[in-house]
N, C-alpha and C positions, 0 to 999 in steps of 0.2 A: 399658252404655248403648249405644244404637245409633241409627242414623239410618233412618227409615222410607223408603218406596220412592216411586219415580216410576212410578205405574201406567201401563202401556202399554195402548193401545186395541186389545187382541187378545182376542178372545172365546175363552174356554177351553171345551173340549167339555163338554156338559151331558148330562142323561139322554136327550135325543132329538137326537143329533148329526146325523142325516140331515136332519131338517127344518131345523136351522139352517144347515147347510152348503149347503142348496139356496137359501136365501133371505138374501143379504147384508143386506138392509134390516132384517130381524128381527135379525140378529147385530149390527147397528149400534145398534139400539134397546136391546138388552140390555146392551151394553157401556156406552152412555151412562147407562142406569138403575144400573148398577153403580157407575159413577163418582159419580152423584148420592148414592147411599147412602154410599159412602165419605167424601165430602166432608162430608155432614151429620154424620156420627159424628166425623169428625176435628176439626171445629169445636168440638164439645162437649169433646173431650179437651184441645184447645188451651186452652180455658177453664178446665178442671180440672187444669191441668198441675201446680200445687203438690201436689195430693193424689196424682197419678200418680207424682210424684217421690218423695214420702214412701213410697208402696208399693214402688217399686223399691229404695230404700235399705233398707227393711225386709227385703226378700227377700235382698238382698246380705248383710245382717248375719247372716241366718238360714242361708244356704246356702254362702256363700263365705268361708272362713277369712281369707284374705289381706285382703279388704275389711273384715272385722270388726276387724282390727288397724289398718287405715287409718282406720277410722271412729273409733276410740279416740283417734287422735292429731290427726285433722283432719276432724272431722264437717262442719263448714260447707263445707270445700272440696269434699269428696266430694258433698255434696248439690248445691252450685252446678254441679259437673261434670255430674252426672246430670240436673239441670234444663236446663242448656244442651244437652246431647245430645238429650234428649227433645224439646225445642222445636224443634230442627232436624229431628228425625225427623218429628214430626207435621206440621210446616210443609211438609215435602217431599211429603206427601200431597196437599196443597192446591195447591201451586205448584212442581211438580217442577223445572222449567226455572230458575225464579227463585232457588231455594233450593240448587241442587245444588253450586255451587262452595263456598258458605259451609258446607254441611253436611260437604263432604269436608274442608275446612280444619279444622273443629272435631274431626272423627274423627282427622286427622293429629296436631293438637296433643295430643289425649288420649294417643295412642300414645306420642309422644315424651316428654310429662310423666311417664307412669307408668313408661317405661323408666328415665328418670333418677332416679325415686324407688324403683326396685327392685321394684315390684309385679310378680309372675309374669305372663307373657304369657298363660298358660292361664286365669288368673283374670280378666284383662282381657276375653278373648274370651267367657268365661262370662258376665260382665257385660253385654256388648253383646247376647248371645243372650237373656239374661233380659229386657233391655229391649225387644227385639223381641217377646217373648212377651207382655209386658204390654201393649204398644201394640196387638197384634193382639187379644188378649183384651177390651181396652177397646173397640175398634171392635165386636166381636161383641156385647158386653154392652150398649152404647149402642144398637146397632140393634135387639136383642131388646127393649129397653125402649120405644123410640120407634115402631118398625114391625116387629114380629116376622116378618111376611110377607116382608120385604126381606132377611132374613139369608141366604136361598139366593143372593142376588145377589153377596155378598161373596166367594163361591167364585171368581168370575171375576177377582178382583184379588189372591187369596191368594198365588199363586205369584210375582207381581210384588213383593209386600211382602217375602217371604222371599228373593227374589233380591237385593233391596235390602240386607237385613240381611247376607247372604253378601258382597255387595260391600264393605260398610263393615267387616266383620270382616277382610277381606283387606287393606283399606286400613290399618286400625290396626295389624295384624301387620306389614306392611311398614314403617310409621313406627316401630314399636318395635324391629324388627331393625335398621333403619338407625341409630337412636339408640343402640342397644346396641352396635353396631360402633364408632361414634364415641366412645362412652364408654370402651370397652376400648382403643381407640387412644390416647386421652388419658391413661388410666391408666398404660398401658405406656410411653408418652412421658414422663410425669411420673417414673416410676421410673427410667428411663434417665438423665433429667436429674439427679435426685437422686443417683443412683450416680456419674454422671460428675463432679458437683461433689465428692463424697467423695473420689474418686480423685485429682481434680486439686488437691485441698486448698482449694477455694474455697467449701465449704459454710458458710453462716451458722449460728451456734449455735442461732438460733431454728428452723431447718430440721431439726436432727438428730433430734428425736422423730418427725417425719413420715418421715424417711428410714429410721429404725429400723423403724417400723410398715410401710412400703412394702417394705423388704428382708427383713422378718421376721427381724431380728436385733436383739439388746439393744443399746441405746445405750451402756452402760458395760461391754461384754464385752471380752475379750482377743482380738486379731486379728492374723493374718498376711495379707499380700497375696501372691498367686501370680500371676506374670506368665508366660504361655505364648505362645511364637512357634514358628513352624516351617512345615511344608508347608501348602499351601492346603487348608483343611479342606472345601472345596466346600460351604459353608453349614452344616457341622457344627460341633460344639464341638472345640477342640483338646484339651481335658482333660475328664475325667468325675470328679466327686467320688464317693468311695466312699460306700456306704450309711451313713446315720447322721451324715454330715458336714453340718453347717449352713453354708451358703455362699451367696453371691450372685455370679454370673458376669456380667460386662460384656464383651460382644464389641466388639473394635476392628478396625481395618483391618490393623494390623501385629501385634498381640498381643491376647490375651484376658486379662482380670484377674479373679481370684476374690478376694473378700473373705471369708475363711474364719474362722470362730469357733473359737478355741482353747479347749478345755475345760480346766478346772482340773486340775492335776496332770499335764499332758502337756508335752512338750518343744517344742511349737510345730511339729511337723512335720504338716502337713495331709494328710488322706487323699485324694490326687488321683492319678488314673491318667491320664498324658498319652498322646496317640496316638503311635504309632511315628514316631521322627524329630523329635518336638517338643523345643524348648528350654525348660527351666522354671527360672524365677528365684524364689526364695522369700525374702521379707523377714524381718526379725527381728520378735519380738512387740511389738505396741503396745497401749496402753491405750485403749479407747474408739473409737467411730466418728469422733470428732474428729481422731484421728491417722491415719487411713486414708491421707490424702494423702501423709504422710511415708513410710508403709509402702510405698505404691506407688513412690515415687521409689527406695526401697531394693530393691524388687523388680526395678526396671528396671536397676539396678546389677548385681544378681545375674544377671540375664538376659544382660547384656554379657559375663559371665564363662563362659558355657555354650559348649562346643564346638559347632562349626558342624553336626556330625552328630548333635546331640541329646544330651540328658542333663539332669540336675537339679542346680542349684547352690543350696545354702543360704547366704545371706549371711554367717551367723555362723561358718560354716567357712572363709570365704575373705576375711577382713577386710583382710589387707594387699593383695591383689589389688584389693579393692573400693576402697581408698584411692587406687590408682593410676589406676583407670578413672574415678574420681569427680572427679579433677583431671587431665584428659589433658595439659594444658600442662607441669604440673610432671613428669608421668610421662614426657613426651617429653624433658624436659631431663635426668632421671635416665638415660634410655636413651642419650642423646648422651654423657654423662659415661662411661658403660660402654664405649661403642663407639669414641668419639673417639680414645683413646690407641692403638687398634689400626688406625687408618686407613691407616698406612704399610705394613701388611701385605697379602699377597695376600688377596683376599676369602675364598678357601677356607681359608687358614690362620687367618684371624680367626674364621671360622665353626666350625672344629675347636675352637679354645680356648673359645669361648662355649658350644658344645654340651657340651664336657667339664665346664665350670663349672656349668651348668644340671643335668647328671646327677648330678654330685657332690653338689649341694645337694638334689636329689631323693632321694638315697640317705642323707640325713642325715649327710653328711660322711664317708661311708665310701668310701675309694678302692678297696678291695677289691670291693665291691658295684658301684660305678660301672664298674670295669673288666670286670666280667661283662656289664654292659649294653652297653658300648662295644665289646666283643670285642677288647680289648687288654690289655696287661699293667698290673698295679697301678702299677709304676713309672712307666709312660708317663703315666697319669693324674696322678701326683704332679709329674712333670716340666711337664706342661702347666699345672698350676695354679701352679707356681712361676714358669713363664715369664710367666703373666698378672700375677702380683704384680710383677715386675720391670718390665714394660711400662707398668703403670698406677699403680705406687706405692701399690697397695692391699695390705693384709695380711688374708689370710682368717682369721687367727687374732684379729683385732681385731673385737670385736662390732659397733662402729658401722660399720666398713667392710663387714662381712658383711651387716648390715641393708640398707645401700645397695646393695650388689651384687645382693642378692635381690630388692629392689623394682625395681631397673633391669631385671633379667632378665625379671620379670613385665611391666613396661611394654613391653619389646621384644616379648614374646610376644602381648600383649593388644591394643596400640594399632596402628592403621594405620601403615605405614612410608611 
């Protein structure tokens, strides 16, 4: 569908250009005659507009598959749109100045509407050009019927008609692309909002099917959340999923979060390749998108356990440390109980005892292995451990004391001092 043209009073070169160029009065008379012929035929087209619309709709059904589908679902809407567009087009032949703005608004609205409905732009432009062809053919046919000798005068307005068609094709394409950009932004923003709500744990149950569709993930799958922080990625991703991994990545200021689908039969380790220096925290497995918010909190906890220079921590492998960082107040109280009885020692002496204790625990209670790590004799390690027991009243052979000491050392290492 298109809008016709505002004819300009410019004489087009004819078979005898020299004669017309020499006589401006003849040129003006021919131009006026051409406009008279154009207006006479346009009035007839305007009176016969429903039949012209029927012809355009029939041609669209025959030649344009996208419109064929649209006509199946909304025949009345397509007909009304075509009728409105043709009415503006033909009216523009009669009153170009008076109808210009309304014709442009009509084309713009059509471009926006068809973008919102997903009609391909090529199909829309094809429809506008088909409409222009039908209007032009209608002008020629009516002139042939009413005054065949005047057909030659239409040549003087033909280029103006097609310039107008081109103008409105450009206009409708601009409207379509602008609407398409806005729609894409809205869709992307909606996906971001849905993902953010999942990760925050604030999603409504009613929104879960939409979130699943938007993220291309099953609503009732098994998931882990991966939190990735680290060097400034300069606009790039901090981690890249391995091929075949189904995941949605949500970029944040301090960390990126991946909602990763865990396939049945796997251990919940997602296929993710972090950038060098990145810190990666992996939650445990949760059931369904509704539990992604809890998984994100667990991933944040795992992230806090990562070394500053980078690495990957699976929460399931570090549950005692996770308990400590999940309750920093209690962790700090444990650390105070560990260090408090050593307060009267020189700081360097206290540090030696605590480092020996931590190394001994890391060596699974083997004084021999701990001595090799500390570059000292095995008996030195044992003496330091006995001294710690004497100063604190703890017994490293008593399970409850050993658990408390281990958690306190983790709190001292992980929590800010």
